[in-house]
C-alpha positions in Angstrom: -25.4 -39.4 15.9 -21.8 -41.2 14.8 -19.9 -40.3 11.7 -18.5 -43.0 9.7 -16.4 -42.5 6.8 -16.0 -45.3 4.5 -13.7 -45.3 1.4 -14.2 -47.2 -1.3 -12.9 -48.3 -4.9 -15.9 -50.2 -5.9 -13.9 -53.9 -5.3 -15.4 -56.1 -3.6 -13.4 -55.5 -0.6 -14.3 -52.1 -0.1 -18.2 -52.8 -0.6 -18.0 -55.5 2.1 -16.3 -53.3 4.4 -19.9 -50.9 4.0 -22.1 -53.9 4.8 -19.7 -55.1 7.4 -19.8 -51.0 9.2 -24.1 -50.9 8.3 -24.4 -54.0 10.7 -21.7 -53.5 13.3 -23.8 -50.3 14.1 -27.2 -51.6 13.4 -28.6 -49.9 16.9 -27.1 -46.8 16.5 -27.6 -43.8 14.6 -24.9 -43.2 12.0 -23.9 -40.8 9.3 -22.2 -42.8 6.7 -19.8 -40.7 4.2 -19.3 -43.0 1.7 -15.9 -40.8 -0.2 -14.4 -42.1 -3.4 -10.6 -40.9 -4.5 -10.0 -40.4 -7.6 -6.7 -40.1 -9.5 -6.1 -37.5 -12.5 -6.7 -40.8 -14.8 -10.2 -41.1 -13.7 -10.7 -37.5 -14.0 -10.3 -37.4 -17.4 -12.5 -40.4 -17.8 -14.7 -38.9 -15.9 -15.0 -35.6 -17.9 -15.7 -37.5 -20.7 -12.2 -37.6 -22.3 -12.7 -38.9 -26.4 -9.7 -41.2 -26.0 -10.4 -42.6 -22.4 -14.1 -43.6 -23.6 -12.9 -45.0 -26.5 -11.6 -48.1 -24.1 -13.6 -48.2 -21.4 -17.5 -48.2 -21.3 -18.3 -48.5 -18.2 -19.7 -45.9 -16.1 -17.6 -43.5 -15.0 -17.0 -43.0 -11.2 -19.1 -40.6 -10.0 -21.8 -42.4 -11.4 -20.4 -45.8 -9.5 -20.4 -44.3 -6.3 -24.0 -42.7 -6.9 -25.2 -46.2 -7.9 -23.4 -47.9 -4.4 -24.9 -45.6 -2.3 -28.2 -45.7 -3.7 -28.3 -49.4 -3.8 -27.1 -49.2 -0.1 -29.5 -46.8 0.9 -32.4 -49.0 -0.6 -30.6 -52.2 1.3 -30.8 -50.3 4.6 -33.3 -51.4 7.2 -32.0 -49.1 10.3 -34.3 -45.8 10.4 -31.2 -43.8 11.9 -29.1 -44.7 9.1 -28.0 -42.0 6.5 -25.8 -42.5 3.6 -24.0 -39.7 1.8 -21.9 -39.9 -1.3 -18.6 -38.0 -1.5 -16.2 -37.5 -4.5 -12.9 -36.3 -5.3 -9.7 -36.4 -7.4 -6.2 -35.9 -5.3 -4.0 -37.6 -3.0 -5.3 -40.6 -0.7 -4.3 -39.5 2.5 -4.7 -35.4 2.4 -8.2 -36.2 1.5 -9.0 -38.7 3.9 -7.6 -36.0 6.6 -9.8 -33.2 4.9 -12.7 -35.1 5.0 -12.1 -36.6 9.0 -11.4 -32.5 10.2 -14.3 -31.3 7.9 -17.2 -33.7 8.9 -16.3 -34.1 12.4 -15.6 -38.3 11.3 -15.2 -40.7 14.4 -14.5 -43.6 12.5 -12.9 -45.0 9.3 -13.9 -48.4 8.0 -12.3 -49.4 4.9 -11.0 -53.0 3.7 -8.2 -54.6 4.1 -7.0 -54.2 0.3 -8.5 -52.3 -3.1 -8.9 -53.7 -6.7 -5.2 -52.9 -6.9 -3.5 -54.3 -3.7 -0.4 -56.8 -3.6 -2.1 -60.2 -3.3 0.6 -61.4 -1.1 0.7 -58.8 1.8 -1.8 -58.6 4.4 -2.7 -54.7 4.8 -2.7 -52.7 1.6 -0.9 -49.6 0.9 -4.3 -47.7 1.9 -5.3 -49.1 4.9 -1.8 -49.0 6.0 -1.6 -45.3 5.0 -4.8 -44.4 7.0 -3.7 -46.6 10.0 0.0 -44.7 10.5 -0.5 -41.1 8.9 -4.2 -40.3 10.3 -5.8 -39.5 13.6 -9.0 -41.0 13.7 -10.2 -44.7 14.8 -9.8 -47.3 11.8 -11.5 -50.7 11.5 -9.9 -52.7 8.4 -12.0 -55.7 7.1 -10.7 -58.3 5.4 -12.8 -59.6 2.6 -14.0 -63.0 3.9 -14.7 -61.4 7.1 -18.3 -62.6 8.1 -20.7 -59.6 8.9 -21.8 -59.7 12.1 -21.4 -58.0 15.4 -18.0 -59.5 17.3 -18.6 -61.4 20.3 -15.0 -62.7 21.0 -12.5 -59.7 21.1 -8.7 -60.3 21.2 -6.7 -57.1 22.5 -2.9 -58.2 22.2 -0.6 -55.9 24.5 2.5 -55.7 25.7 1.2 -53.6 28.7 3.9 -51.0 28.1 1.2 -48.0 27.4 -1.1 -46.1 30.0 -4.4 -46.6 28.9 -5.9 -43.2 28.9 -9.2 -42.4 28.8 -10.0 -41.7 25.1 -8.6 -45.8 24.7 -10.9 -47.3 27.8 -14.2 -45.3 25.7 -13.5 -46.6 22.4 -13.4 -50.0 24.2 -16.3 -49.8 25.7 -18.3 -48.4 23.0 -16.9 -51.4 20.8 -17.7 -54.0 23.8 -21.2 -52.7 24.3 -21.9 -53.2 20.1 -22.4 -56.4 20.6 -22.3 -57.8 24.1 -19.0 -59.0 24.0 -16.0 -59.9 26.1 -12.5 -58.9 25.5 -9.8 -61.6 25.6 -6.5 -59.6 26.9 -3.5 -61.6 25.4 0.0 -60.8 26.4 3.1 -62.4 24.9 6.1 -63.7 27.0 9.1 -64.1 25.1 12.4 -65.9 26.9 10.8 -66.0 30.5 10.9 -62.2 30.7 8.9 -60.9 33.4 6.5 -57.8 33.3 8.0 -54.4 34.8 7.1 -52.3 37.1 5.6 -49.6 34.9 3.7 -52.8 33.0 2.5 -54.6 36.1 0.6 -50.8 36.8 -0.6 -50.5 33.3 -2.0 -53.9 33.4 -3.4 -53.6 36.8 -5.2 -50.3 35.8 -6.8 -51.6 32.8 -8.2 -54.7 34.5 -9.3 -52.5 37.5 -11.4 -50.5 35.0 -12.6 -54.1 33.2 -13.6 -55.2 36.5 -15.9 -52.1 37.4 -17.5 -51.6 34.0 -17.8 -55.1 32.3 -17.2 -57.7 35.2 -17.3 -61.7 34.2 -16.8 -59.9 30.1 -13.0 -60.1 30.0 -10.1 -62.3 30.8 -6.2 -62.1 30.7 -3.7 -64.7 28.6 -0.6 -65.1 28.7 1.7 -67.1 26.6 5.3 -67.7 26.4 8.2 -69.1 24.0 6.7 -68.1 20.7 6.8 -65.3 18.4 4.3 -62.7 18.9 2.8 -63.3 15.4 2.6 -67.3 16.0 1.5 -66.6 19.5 -1.9 -64.7 18.1 -2.4 -66.7 15.4 -2.7 -70.0 18.1 -4.7 -67.7 20.1 -6.9 -66.3 17.3 -7.8 -69.9 16.1 -8.3 -71.6 19.7 -10.8 -68.9 20.3 -12.6 -68.2 17.4 -12.1 -64.5 17.7 -14.0 -62.3 15.9 -12.0 -58.7 15.9 -8.8 -57.9 17.0 -7.9 -54.1 18.4 -5.2 -52.6 19.0 -3.8 -49.1 20.1 -1.8 -46.7 17.4 0.1 -45.2 19.9 2.1 -48.6 20.0 3.3 -48.4 16.2 6.0 -50.7 16.4 3.9 -54.0 17.8 1.6 -52.9 15.1 4.0 -53.3 12.3 5.0 -56.5 13.8 1.4 -58.3 13.4 0.9 -56.2 10.6 2.6 -54.7 8.2 6.0 -56.8 7.8 3.8 -60.0 7.5 2.5 -61.9 4.5 -0.5 -64.0 4.0 0.8 -67.2 4.0 2.3 -66.4 7.7 -0.4 -64.8 9.3 -3.0 -66.2 7.7 -6.0 -65.4 10.3 -5.9 -61.6 8.9 -8.0 -63.2 6.0 -11.5 -62.9 7.9 -10.7 -61.4 11.0 -11.5 -57.7 11.3 -8.8 -55.6 13.8 -9.6 -52.2 15.0 -7.0 -50.0 15.5 -7.7 -47.3 18.4 -6.1 -43.5 18.0 -6.0 -41.7 21.1 
């Protein structure tokens, strides 16, 4: 049984992330924990503060969460899927950490940005905090991502890390979900060659893939481009369905996501990215 945590703020993006998770794991038994983390302002409204209610006639967040989970449960057609509502007031990251540990969460699935996300940024603050501060595999879903299992999976890598068993296990699980293929891409700048250590890491990864997924992987080297431009070109030319990154390489992730604007890295309006924390 896989335990999946889905933070929500009832935005369209967060609801689409829940739908994507259901489809992605449609063949696997899962517990989906749908979590709303409220602020003190939410708490005032939810307990019936007359001042707040005077200006807000909508349902409180507890009712919204229950309605969302009930609706999701009614729409679900997978026998092995179970849905649970979690509601708490507090700070976002500590609350996420508490439930990751307490419910033995295997994966966090969330939207790129919530209702209050800055439109010009690729990744909102909550998604960015989860990726960088919480040691749990995280799948981040843009609002325009098609709800389907990934077939073409891009893995940008500079081969600067050893691919440990937990990393390879996460890749294996992902590839098995939709019978997908892994497209490894490496950006070579200014004619640089891989170091001895990079070559060893690359060889180890390819040996594993050849044994585990023969004919379902390929390696692509792109030169004389910035990392972001190279990935943009590669994703568009290969019709990529998902991108995978390893959280240990935070500098690399920061180049791709956190230092980027939407108009400069447009593929992230529709391509989910899976961040491995191991």
